[in-house]
Every structure is written in C-alpha cells, then in structure tokens.
VODO-678439 format. One record per residue (C-alpha): x, z, y; residue in three letters. Coordinates in nm, 3 decimals. Layout:
N
(node (X,Z,Y),ALA)
...
***
This chain:
477
(node (2.743,-0.760,0.122),MET)
(node (2.789,-0.692,-0.284),LYS)
(node (2.609,-0.824,-0.534),LYS)
(node (2.326,-0.580,-0.661),MET)
(node (2.373,-0.454,-1.004),LYS)
(node (2.133,-0.496,-1.251),TRP)
(node (1.969,-0.232,-1.472),PHE)
(node (1.988,-0.434,-1.796),GLY)
(node (1.667,-0.590,-1.772),MET)
(node (1.516,-0.835,-2.045),THR)
(node (1.210,-1.014,-1.943),CYS)
(node (0.948,-1.118,-2.201),PHE)
(node (0.624,-1.311,-2.189),LEU)
(node (0.436,-0.979,-2.084),LEU)
(node (0.691,-0.700,-2.146),LEU)
(node (1.043,-0.627,-1.929),ALA)
(node (1.241,-0.318,-2.114),SER)
(node (1.496,-0.112,-1.870),SER)
(node (1.801,-0.041,-2.047),ALA)
(node (1.728,0.316,-2.072),GLY)
(node (1.908,0.363,-2.418),GLY)
(node (1.804,0.405,-2.769),ALA)
(node (1.750,0.753,-2.691),GLN)
(node (1.499,0.682,-2.414),GLN)
(node (1.317,0.433,-2.625),ALA)
(node (1.299,0.666,-2.932),ASP)
(node (1.152,0.959,-2.693),THR)
(node (0.910,0.683,-2.542),ALA)
(node (0.757,0.592,-2.884),THR)
(node (0.651,0.967,-2.943),THR)
(node (0.479,0.944,-2.636),ARG)
(node (0.052,0.892,-2.629),GLU)
(node (-0.006,0.530,-2.452),ALA)
(node (0.004,0.557,-2.079),GLY)
(node (-0.197,0.246,-1.937),VAL)
(node (-0.498,0.102,-2.145),PRO)
(node (-0.685,-0.209,-2.089),GLU)
(node (-0.957,-0.188,-1.881),PHE)
(node (-1.341,-0.380,-1.858),VAL)
(node (-1.352,-0.474,-1.494),TRP)
(node (-1.715,-0.497,-1.333),LYS)
(node (-1.770,-0.591,-0.975),GLN)
(node (-1.850,-0.290,-0.747),SER)
(node (-1.849,-0.393,-0.382),LEU)
(node (-2.158,-0.605,-0.369),PRO)
(node (-2.021,-0.920,-0.183),ILE)
(node (-2.058,-1.216,-0.377),PRO)
(node (-1.720,-1.407,-0.342),TRP)
(node (-1.756,-1.664,-0.065),GLY)
(node (-2.091,-1.641,-0.013),ASP)
(node (-2.199,-1.804,0.310),PRO)
(node (-2.413,-1.524,0.424),GLY)
(node (-2.375,-1.237,0.669),ILE)
(node (-2.427,-0.892,0.530),TYR)
(node (-2.401,-0.538,0.608),PRO)
(node (-2.069,-0.478,0.415),ILE)
(node (-1.869,-0.795,0.411),GLY)
(node (-1.486,-0.887,0.520),GLY)
(node (-1.220,-1.150,0.402),THR)
(node (-0.974,-0.882,0.290),GLU)
(node (-1.001,-0.520,0.112),LEU)
(node (-0.691,-0.309,0.236),ARG)
(node (-0.710,0.021,0.127),ALA)
(node (-0.880,0.245,-0.121),LEU)
(node (-0.836,0.612,-0.067),VAL)
(node (-0.978,0.894,-0.248),VAL)
(node (-1.068,1.218,0.009),PHE)
(node (-1.336,1.444,-0.013),ASP)
(node (-1.410,1.409,-0.374),ASN)
(node (-1.520,1.038,-0.249),LYS)
(node (-1.394,0.678,-0.252),LEU)
(node (-1.311,0.523,0.074),PHE)
(node (-1.235,0.158,0.117),ALA)
(node (-1.121,-0.003,0.425),SER)
(node (-1.165,-0.407,0.483),ASN)
(node (-1.097,-0.643,0.775),ASP)
(node (-1.231,-0.986,0.941),TYR)
(node (-0.923,-1.173,0.992),TRP)
(node (-0.958,-1.584,0.995),MET)
(node (-1.313,-1.529,0.960),ASP)
(node (-1.499,-1.838,0.976),THR)
(node (-1.813,-1.673,1.141),GLU)
(node (-1.593,-1.438,1.375),LYS)
(node (-1.783,-1.620,1.695),GLU)
(node (-2.118,-1.528,1.513),ASN)
(node (-2.256,-1.197,1.691),PRO)
(node (-2.407,-1.060,1.343),ASP)
(node (-2.099,-1.038,1.185),LEU)
(node (-1.979,-0.679,1.136),PRO)
(node (-1.722,-0.516,1.290),GLY)
(node (-1.419,-0.346,1.059),ALA)
(node (-1.508,-0.111,0.842),GLN)
(node (-1.472,0.206,0.645),VAL)
(node (-1.650,0.217,0.329),LEU)
(node (-1.758,0.515,0.106),ARG)
(node (-1.851,0.580,-0.235),LEU)
(node (-2.001,0.898,-0.366),ASP)
(node (-2.012,0.820,-0.722),GLY)
(node (-2.013,0.545,-0.994),PRO)
(node (-2.386,0.543,-0.944),ASP)
(node (-2.403,0.513,-0.580),SER)
(node (-2.413,0.214,-0.366),GLN)
(node (-2.096,0.179,-0.123),TRP)
(node (-2.190,0.234,0.233),GLN)
(node (-2.072,0.223,0.580),VAL)
(node (-1.891,0.544,0.668),ASP)
(node (-1.748,0.364,1.034),LEU)
(node (-1.744,0.039,1.199),GLU)
(node (-1.594,-0.061,1.471),LEU)
(node (-1.839,-0.268,1.693),LYS)
(node (-1.596,-0.248,2.027),ASP)
(node (-1.562,-0.605,2.159),ARG)
(node (-1.353,-0.801,2.379),MET)
(node (-1.494,-0.996,2.696),PRO)
(node (-1.406,-1.329,2.525),SER)
(node (-1.735,-1.161,2.256),GLY)
(node (-1.468,-1.140,1.953),LEU)
(node (-1.457,-0.792,1.800),ARG)
(node (-1.186,-0.595,1.918),LYS)
(node (-1.071,-0.420,1.587),TYR)
(node (-0.955,-0.684,1.331),LEU)
(node (-0.952,-0.462,1.046),GLY)
(node (-0.872,-0.105,0.937),ILE)
(node (-0.488,-0.223,0.835),ALA)
(node (-0.391,0.145,0.663),ALA)
(node (-0.567,0.436,0.547),MET)
(node (-0.447,0.776,0.414),GLU)
(node (-0.522,1.130,0.319),LYS)
(node (-0.313,1.393,0.507),VAL)
(node (-0.288,1.730,0.455),ARG)
(node (-0.168,1.986,0.695),PHE)
(node (-0.046,2.357,0.633),THR)
(node (0.109,2.415,0.970),THR)
(node (0.005,2.387,1.358),ASP)
(node (0.246,2.196,1.567),GLY)
(node (0.436,2.551,1.652),ALA)
(node (0.500,2.598,1.245),GLY)
(node (0.240,2.905,1.263),GLN)
(node (0.068,2.888,0.899),SER)
(node (-0.284,2.766,0.875),LEU)
(node (-0.526,3.004,0.786),SER)
(node (-0.590,2.707,0.495),GLU)
(node (-0.482,2.391,0.450),PRO)
(node (-0.636,2.099,0.645),VAL)
(node (-0.719,1.773,0.489),ASP)
(node (-0.779,1.478,0.697),LEU)
(node (-0.820,1.093,0.634),LEU)
(node (-0.638,0.859,0.898),LEU)
(node (-0.706,0.508,0.948),ALA)
(node (-0.493,0.308,1.161),GLY)
(node (-0.666,-0.016,1.314),VAL)
(node (-0.535,-0.342,1.367),TRP)
(node (-0.633,-0.447,1.747),ASN)
(node (-0.678,-0.787,1.875),ARG)
(node (-0.623,-0.646,2.267),ALA)
(node (-0.318,-0.587,2.398),ALA)
(node (-0.443,-0.240,2.519),ASP)
(node (-0.299,0.035,2.297),GLY)
(node (-0.252,0.172,1.938),ILE)
(node (-0.524,0.348,1.803),ASP)
(node (-0.574,0.602,1.500),VAL)
(node (-0.917,0.714,1.396),PHE)
(node (-0.952,1.058,1.213),SER)
(node (-1.203,1.213,0.975),ARG)
(node (-1.206,1.517,0.808),GLY)
(node (-1.374,1.666,0.503),ILE)
(node (-1.763,1.640,0.582),GLY)
(node (-1.703,1.558,0.893),GLY)
(node (-1.732,1.271,1.141),GLN)
(node (-1.485,0.980,1.279),TRP)
(node (-1.265,1.059,1.583),THR)
(node (-1.077,0.806,1.762),LYS)
(node (-0.744,0.950,1.853),ILE)
(node (-0.537,0.703,2.020),PRO)
(node (-0.173,0.703,2.058),ILE)
(node (-0.049,0.819,2.414),PRO)
(node (0.171,0.602,2.655),GLY)
(node (0.112,0.272,2.415),GLN)
(node (-0.130,0.120,2.688),GLU)
(node (0.086,-0.208,2.700),ASN)
(node (0.138,-0.249,2.339),ALA)
(node (0.198,-0.596,2.215),PRO)
(node (-0.123,-0.777,2.108),ARG)
(node (-0.191,-0.716,1.705),GLY)
(node (-0.043,-0.375,1.735),ALA)
(node (-0.145,-0.170,1.462),GLN)
(node (-0.034,0.136,1.212),VAL)
(node (0.075,0.044,0.839),ARG)
(node (0.136,0.321,0.691),ALA)
(node (0.062,0.730,0.723),PHE)
(node (0.300,1.027,0.592),ALA)
(node (0.313,1.404,0.632),VAL)
(node (0.651,1.548,0.590),HIS)
(node (0.743,1.934,0.625),LYS)
(node (1.057,1.917,0.845),ASP)
(node (1.354,2.117,0.663),SER)
(node (1.424,2.284,0.980),THR)
(node (1.179,2.354,1.190),THR)
(node (0.915,2.403,0.907),GLY)
(node (0.644,2.226,1.093),ILE)
(node (0.427,1.968,0.903),ASP)
(node (0.436,1.605,1.079),ILE)
(node (0.266,1.307,1.041),VAL)
(node (0.416,0.988,1.065),PHE)
(node (0.243,0.648,1.164),ALA)
(node (0.427,0.343,1.070),GLY)
(node (0.350,0.084,1.345),ALA)
(node (0.423,-0.247,1.408),THR)
(node (0.675,-0.143,1.626),HIS)
(node (0.820,0.179,1.573),GLY)
(node (0.743,0.525,1.397),ILE)
(node (0.514,0.780,1.586),PHE)
(node (0.473,1.124,1.505),THR)
(node (0.238,1.388,1.567),GLY)
(node (0.103,1.777,1.452),THR)
(node (-0.231,1.937,1.384),TYR)
(node (-0.390,2.134,1.645),ASP)
(node (-0.637,2.378,1.532),PRO)
(node (-0.818,2.407,1.870),ALA)
(node (-0.884,2.053,1.878),ARG)
(node (-0.944,2.015,1.519),GLY)
(node (-0.740,1.703,1.497),THR)
(node (-0.347,1.533,1.526),VAL)
(node (-0.187,1.526,1.878),VAL)
(node (0.029,1.260,1.864),TRP)
(node (0.375,1.237,2.071),ASN)
(node (0.351,0.970,2.332),PRO)
(node (0.734,0.827,2.276),ARG)
(node (0.831,0.706,1.951),ALA)
(node (1.047,0.871,1.767),GLU)
(node (1.203,0.534,1.614),TRP)
(node (1.194,0.206,1.761),THR)
(node (1.395,-0.031,1.510),GLY)
(node (1.763,-0.165,1.553),GLU)
(node (1.830,-0.433,1.829),PRO)
(node (1.866,-0.800,1.643),GLY)
(node (1.690,-0.655,1.329),GLY)
(node (1.449,-0.824,1.097),PHE)
(node (1.155,-0.814,1.346),VAL)
(node (1.206,-1.078,1.655),ALA)
(node (1.346,-0.853,1.946),GLY)
(node (1.454,-0.538,1.758),GLY)
(node (1.067,-0.414,1.680),ARG)
(node (1.005,-0.245,1.382),ALA)
(node (0.731,-0.303,1.181),ARG)
(node (0.712,0.003,0.978),VAL)
(node (0.526,-0.042,0.607),ALA)
(node (0.568,0.240,0.421),SER)
(node (0.697,0.571,0.416),PHE)
(node (0.792,0.833,0.078),ALA)
(node (0.892,1.180,0.056),ASN)
(node (1.218,1.202,-0.182),CYS)
(node (1.399,1.524,-0.291),GLY)
(node (1.308,1.724,0.046),GLY)
(node (1.360,1.383,0.246),LYS)
(node (1.150,1.179,0.441),LEU)
(node (1.235,0.762,0.413),TYR)
(node (1.087,0.457,0.561),ALA)
(node (1.097,0.086,0.525),THR)
(node (1.122,-0.155,0.791),SER)
(node (1.228,-0.544,0.735),GLY)
(node (1.457,-0.529,0.402),GLY)
(node (1.605,-0.180,0.502),ALA)
(node (1.525,0.170,0.415),ILE)
(node (1.594,0.451,0.676),TYR)
(node (1.642,0.850,0.582),GLU)
(node (1.499,1.111,0.876),ARG)
(node (1.780,1.369,0.944),GLU)
(node (1.545,1.658,1.018),ASP)
(node (1.590,1.901,1.339),GLY)
(node (1.439,1.918,1.674),ARG)
(node (1.653,1.603,1.784),SER)
(node (1.579,1.386,1.448),PRO)
(node (1.728,1.083,1.376),THR)
(node (1.680,0.811,1.147),TRP)
(node (1.981,0.647,0.952),LYS)
(node (1.955,0.312,0.745),LYS)
(node (2.077,0.381,0.405),ILE)
(node (1.973,0.060,0.256),PHE)
(node (1.942,-0.316,0.306),GLU)
(node (1.892,-0.619,0.116),THR)
(node (1.851,-0.980,0.248),ALA)
(node (1.519,-1.201,0.324),ILE)
(node (1.512,-1.536,0.291),HIS)
(node (1.278,-1.597,0.541),SER)
(node (1.263,-1.673,0.898),ASN)
(node (0.865,-1.576,0.911),ASN)
(node (0.861,-1.271,1.094),PRO)
(node (0.494,-1.172,0.976),SER)
(node (0.686,-1.123,0.668),ASP)
(node (0.700,-0.754,0.624),THR)
(node (0.987,-0.707,0.353),GLY)
(node (0.996,-0.389,0.193),LEU)
(node (0.693,-0.264,0.064),ARG)
(node (0.545,0.026,-0.127),GLY)
(node (0.800,0.279,-0.118),LEU)
(node (0.751,0.556,-0.392),THR)
(node (0.948,0.860,-0.554),CYS)
(node (1.007,0.855,-0.882),ILE)
(node (1.227,1.020,-1.144),THR)
(node (1.501,0.817,-1.262),ASP)
(node (1.489,0.703,-1.593),PRO)
(node (1.850,0.788,-1.672),ALA)
(node (1.717,1.159,-1.581),GLY)
(node (1.941,1.215,-1.276),SER)
(node (1.694,1.329,-1.058),GLY)
(node (1.435,1.139,-0.801),PRO)
(node (1.487,0.873,-0.666),VAL)
(node (1.340,0.557,-0.470),LEU)
(node (1.126,0.255,-0.595),LEU)
(node (1.035,-0.044,-0.364),VAL)
(node (0.892,-0.380,-0.391),GLY)
(node (1.068,-0.638,-0.178),LEU)
(node (0.800,-0.983,-0.036),GLU)
(node (1.061,-1.242,-0.062),ASN)
(node (1.163,-1.563,-0.270),ASN)
(node (1.211,-1.416,-0.505),PRO)
(node (1.003,-1.144,-0.515),CYS)
(node (1.215,-0.780,-0.644),GLU)
(node (1.200,-0.438,-0.735),ILE)
(node (1.467,-0.225,-0.623),PHE)
(node (1.566,0.116,-0.734),ARG)
(node (1.751,0.320,-0.476),ILE)
(node (1.941,0.638,-0.533),ASP)
(node (1.976,0.793,-0.162),PRO)
(node (2.241,1.062,-0.303),ARG)
(node (2.494,0.816,-0.361),LYS)
(node (2.782,0.817,-0.069),THR)
(node (2.840,0.431,-0.026),ASP)
(node (2.806,0.352,0.330),ALA)
(node (2.697,-0.004,0.271),THR)
(node (2.435,0.133,0.078),GLY)
(node (2.485,-0.164,-0.191),ASN)
(node (2.569,0.101,-0.482),ASP)
(node (2.292,0.268,-0.406),LYS)
(node (2.069,0.014,-0.559),ALA)
(node (1.940,-0.124,-0.882),THR)
(node (1.766,-0.452,-0.912),LEU)
(node (1.515,-0.316,-1.146),GLU)
(node (1.312,-0.623,-1.239),LEU)
(node (1.290,-0.996,-1.069),ASP)
(node (0.942,-1.025,-1.049),VAL)
(node (0.946,-1.391,-0.953),SER)
(node (1.120,-1.471,-1.320),ALA)
(node (0.918,-1.244,-1.514),PHE)
(node (0.603,-1.395,-1.383),LEU)
(node (0.756,-1.723,-1.447),THR)
(node (0.775,-1.651,-1.819),LYS)
(node (0.458,-1.461,-1.849),ALA)
(node (0.223,-1.684,-1.635),LEU)
(node (0.384,-2.006,-1.798),GLY)
(node (0.467,-2.142,-1.448),THR)
(node (0.709,-2.153,-1.180),ARG)
(node (0.645,-1.821,-0.974),VAL)
(node (0.855,-1.825,-0.626),THR)
(node (0.769,-1.618,-0.339),TYR)
(node (0.570,-1.288,-0.380),GLY)
(node (0.420,-0.988,-0.246),ILE)
(node (0.485,-0.722,-0.507),ILE)
(node (0.314,-0.327,-0.377),ALA)
(node (0.094,-0.452,-0.082),TYR)
(node (0.066,-0.096,0.032),ASN)
(node (0.183,0.157,-0.239),ASN)
(node (0.225,0.199,-0.601),MET)
(node (-0.060,0.405,-0.761),THR)
(node (0.030,0.675,-1.027),GLU)
(node (-0.138,0.647,-1.323),TYR)
(node (-0.115,0.992,-1.534),PRO)
(node (-0.106,0.972,-1.908),ASP)
(node (-0.259,1.264,-2.108),ALA)
(node (-0.009,1.505,-2.102),SER)
(node (0.017,1.469,-1.682),LYS)
(node (0.409,1.426,-1.769),ARG)
(node (0.507,1.067,-1.813),PHE)
(node (0.277,0.877,-1.488),PRO)
(node (0.300,0.482,-1.499),SER)
(node (0.301,0.338,-1.164),LEU)
(node (0.046,0.014,-1.072),LEU)
(node (0.155,-0.257,-0.834),MET)
(node (-0.080,-0.540,-0.729),GLY)
(node (0.064,-0.826,-0.569),PHE)
(node (0.022,-1.226,-0.493),GLU)
(node (0.254,-1.489,-0.592),VAL)
(node (0.312,-1.860,-0.495),PHE)
(node (0.288,-2.105,-0.832),THR)
(node (0.400,-2.456,-0.689),PRO)
(node (0.371,-2.613,-1.005),ARG)
(node (0.012,-2.446,-1.142),ALA)
(node (-0.318,-2.692,-1.185),GLN)
(node (-0.495,-2.428,-0.986),ARG)
(node (-0.428,-2.254,-0.683),THR)
(node (-0.572,-2.128,-0.398),PHE)
(node (-0.492,-2.351,-0.063),GLY)
(node (-0.286,-2.551,0.005),ALA)
(node (0.044,-2.330,-0.041),LYS)
(node (-0.037,-2.285,-0.426),PHE)
(node (-0.119,-1.921,-0.429),LEU)
(node (-0.163,-1.828,-0.757),ASN)
(node (-0.588,-1.772,-0.731),PRO)
(node (-0.607,-1.465,-1.005),ASP)
(node (-0.566,-1.111,-0.960),ALA)
(node (-0.304,-0.968,-1.132),HIS)
(node (-0.102,-0.624,-1.127),TYR)
(node (0.226,-0.481,-1.278),LEU)
(node (0.206,-0.191,-1.517),VAL)
(node (0.554,0.012,-1.530),ARG)
(node (0.571,0.278,-1.753),ASP)
(node (0.785,0.609,-1.746),TYR)
(node (1.056,0.473,-1.917),ASP)
(node (1.091,0.146,-1.677),GLY)
(node (0.908,-0.127,-1.898),ASN)
(node (0.674,-0.404,-1.700),TYR)
(node (0.389,-0.551,-1.862),THR)
(node (0.136,-0.787,-1.670),LEU)
(node (-0.257,-0.733,-1.635),ARG)
(node (-0.509,-0.952,-1.470),GLU)
(node (-0.846,-0.780,-1.300),ILE)
(node (-1.146,-1.025,-1.415),GLN)
(node (-1.512,-0.969,-1.431),ASP)
(node (-1.597,-1.197,-1.730),LEU)
(node (-1.937,-1.172,-1.634),GLY)
(node (-1.937,-1.358,-1.323),ILE)
(node (-1.889,-1.758,-1.349),THR)
(node (-1.712,-1.948,-1.198),PRO)
(node (-1.398,-1.743,-1.199),LYS)
(node (-1.379,-1.666,-0.815),PRO)
(node (-1.036,-1.666,-0.641),GLN)
(node (-0.944,-1.316,-0.635),LEU)
(node (-0.597,-1.418,-0.545),GLU)
(node (-0.416,-1.099,-0.455),SER)
(node (-0.437,-0.722,-0.553),VAL)
(node (-0.372,-0.496,-0.273),ARG)
(node (-0.461,-0.143,-0.347),THR)
(node (-0.558,0.054,-0.637),ILE)
(node (-0.705,0.433,-0.736),ALA)
(node (-0.787,0.621,-0.995),VAL)
(node (-1.149,0.686,-0.980),SER)
(node (-1.226,1.064,-0.841),PRO)
(node (-1.567,1.117,-0.987),PHE)
(node (-1.598,1.323,-1.309),ALA)
(node (-1.915,1.119,-1.442),SER)
(node (-1.657,0.846,-1.455),ASP)
(node (-1.492,0.799,-1.820),PRO)
(node (-1.089,0.929,-1.753),PRO)
(node (-0.866,0.680,-1.661),GLY)
(node (-1.120,0.464,-1.465),THR)
(node (-0.993,0.246,-1.186),LEU)
(node (-1.074,0.067,-0.862),TYR)
(node (-0.924,-0.179,-0.739),ALA)
(node (-0.934,-0.448,-0.446),GLY)
(node (-0.768,-0.716,-0.240),GLY)
(node (-0.761,-1.097,-0.141),PHE)
(node (-0.492,-1.239,0.140),ASP)
(node (-0.631,-1.483,0.384),CYS)
(node (-0.263,-1.619,0.440),ASN)
(node (-0.410,-1.767,0.785),SER)
(node (-0.688,-1.985,0.596),TYR)
(node (-1.028,-1.961,0.703),PRO)
(node (-1.261,-1.761,0.484),VAL)
(node (-1.556,-1.550,0.439),HIS)
(node (-1.641,-1.272,0.248),ASN)
(node (-1.357,-1.283,0.014),THR)
(node (-1.279,-0.949,0.000),ALA)
(node (-1.325,-0.789,-0.309),TRP)
(node (-1.328,-0.454,-0.496),LEU)
(node (-1.407,-0.398,-0.871),TYR)
(node (-1.368,-0.108,-1.109),ARG)
(node (-1.224,-0.080,-1.463),GLY)
(node (-1.336,0.085,-1.711),GLU)
(node (-1.069,0.195,-1.993),PRO)
(node (-1.118,0.017,-2.331),SER)
(node (-1.146,0.193,-2.557),PRO)
(node (-1.219,0.490,-2.328),PRO)
(node (-0.918,0.765,-2.294),ILE)
(node (-0.980,1.071,-2.443),LEU)
(node (-0.970,1.422,-2.211),LYS)
(node (-0.691,1.616,-2.316),PRO)
***
C-alpha cells in the first residue's frame, strides 16, 4: 500500500492548521466567527454514577436526533451492574419538547428473555429519514419523515428496527429473513438515498453483518424491508468471517457511500446495484469489536474542487482522512489525504501521550455560521492517555469529555464539555453525539451533547447529556 499523502498539517496546542494556502487563510479572516465557547449545564437528570434506579437511566447515551421540532436521545444499559434487577428500565428513546421541559420516555423496550434479562441492551442507532417516493418510484403527495431506531438485540432471533412518524407512535418493523441473525445483531447506521437510475427513495440500514434496504409503503405508513441484504461484506475482510459491521453512510456528489472496517464502499445504483471498494486503510488492531472508520460525512473540499468525504478512524493512532472519490486510482490510496493525526494533535493539546482513540463515534455534526455558508464540524471522541495521572479504568482512558471543532478551511481546535457547578468533576469519558438545538426559545447556536463508553467495565448511571449555551451569545443574522 502506498503511503498516505499529508495535507500539510501543523499542530499547535489547540489549533491544527490545514495548508489551504495563503489566499484561503486570508479569506477565512473575513468570515464571522463560526463556533463560540459554550457554558455547559447538565440536562439529563441522572446523577453520574448514582447507585439508585430511576425511570430514566443508562450506562451510555448513544444518539441525539432532531425530529418533529423536538430533540430525541437514545441510551443503552450495556455493562450495567444492576442488569439482573427487575426494576432496571429497558433501553429507551427519550424526548425533550423544549429547553424548559423535562426529558420524558418516548419509547422503552421492556421485552425479557427466559433468563430474565432485558432482550434489548440498547438503542444502537437513531436517524431521521425523509421519503418523497414510494417503492415503485411514484411521487408521494407530500414528503414523509420518519424517525428510525436500530436496537442492540441480546438474543439471536433477528434484526429489529423501530419507526415513529411525526406525532405518532413507535412501530416495530423487523427486517424479515433475519430470524437466525447472530447474537448481538444490531443496526448501527441509517441513510436515505435516491437511486440515480430508478428514481426510488431507498432507506439503508447498516448492520453488524451487512447492508439492508427498504422503501416506504404509503398503505402501511412505514418502511418495507427487503429480506436479503444488498451487501454482506467481503471474505477475509476486517470483521471475522467476512461479515461487515457497517458504521456510517454519506450521500456525496449524487452517490451513496458506506464504511465497513477500514474501507469505504461506493454504491453503483440501478436495478441490480453493486458496491465497490474505493478506499482502504490499515487498522492496527486484532480486536473484532473495533469498528474502524466512523462518521462518514460529505464536505466541500478546502481546495474548492467540489464535494469530498471526511471520515474518522478508530485506531492507534486515531486519524481523520479526506477522500476524493472522483480520483481514479484503483487502490484508493491517491484518493486520500491524511487531514489530521488526532493522536499526535491531542498529545500536544492535552500535554500527555495519546494513543488509541475513537473519533466521530456516530457522525460529525454540522454547526452553521451566521451566514449559513461556511459551516464547521463538531466531532466527539474518546482516547487512551496511558501516562496521565487521572484516568477512567485500567485501560487509562482519558476521563474528560472533549470534542474537536473543524472549521470550513480544515483548521482544528479542541474543546471540553464540563458543568463547572458539579463537583467533584464526573468522569464523562467520551462524547458520542452532538446536536444543534431545534428550539426557538434556545439562544441561537445552543448545543446538546452526550455520551460515555463502558469499554467493557461494569458501571451504572454513567450516561450523560449536557446543554451548551453560547457565551457570548451568537446574534441572529
């Protein structure tokens, strides 16, 4: 494999500057400031590490999604020390109707297995999808929005998806033909893509062992899934047995892309669609639970050549790549630019050695500037800091909640999420998800963020969710 080409990066204590050229740098100085500092306050009423059992709890906060002018959050109870306690809630989707409202349970999965344990460990992924056509390609009278949730199934009896319409109730829509799916099967990502050949809006579910597709059925008011996976990975691939853990999707330049292990695949649309590998990078791990590439996002190339892909790599070192799918090198290597060595950048920024890390757990969150023309990207992460004095667990995980801000020109800064009113400082440990507030009564640019990663440690009530208000406030344009 050829060596990846650098993007001309220089790392500073809190800033990594891309080599976009002097002309780009001068242009950037004329823009309004993109991402302000924030004053963070706890939003979800779970005292971190509290031993009690409450109607809302969880070990991890997995996803935040804006839907129906509300904010939805999903959690899990993986590694919960109270997993055998019958009073422990099941995996939940939570809903916030406004900044002055209280979080409430919108969906709770209470199913139990014969052992008495909850069947569903958690809500593994959640996404808003929009349909403009039915499964035959006929235009709908008006677009249909659905909120989809993929669940982490402890039993070996299928892959389940739950769906909610605007103002509606949750409906279980299992993917047919997957009754013998492996234990722990789950959907990790969703996307909708309009097939460029058929004109049909297709929903894609990235699962732990393939990509499944579905279309919207107006008569049923929900998604109808195809029983056979459209893609099931490559023999001898990163995931044992050639199975594919699909972690993220992105629509970019009219094409749909997906990540699996250390590779990115491009869909060739049509009646008999195929997937081809366009990029691959090494993963320095033999652990099959390591996901690889995450947070696939379509951005504007800093050089101005058009849309390109940005993706984070769970690895040692942890990295961020920029890929131009339009380049034709068969190996995919010349398509890629290593935009940021995250581990090296954070080693300088945190003042301690950073090794393995997970960057952009589920997605990268777009944060618009006042002009709406030059958005920044927000990326949560967790990292190992083996020489730091203060760590979470025996693996020396950094205990603090940090995220990266990437401006429009490819410059990176480091931020921390902390409620200064809470002492001692809780070990929030990872930022898994960030969302821009949908509420008109919130100051413009307000953020909500949440996370924690158990990393196989038994914990309880460690899921967290904070609200960040811009300081000073951003004025409306």
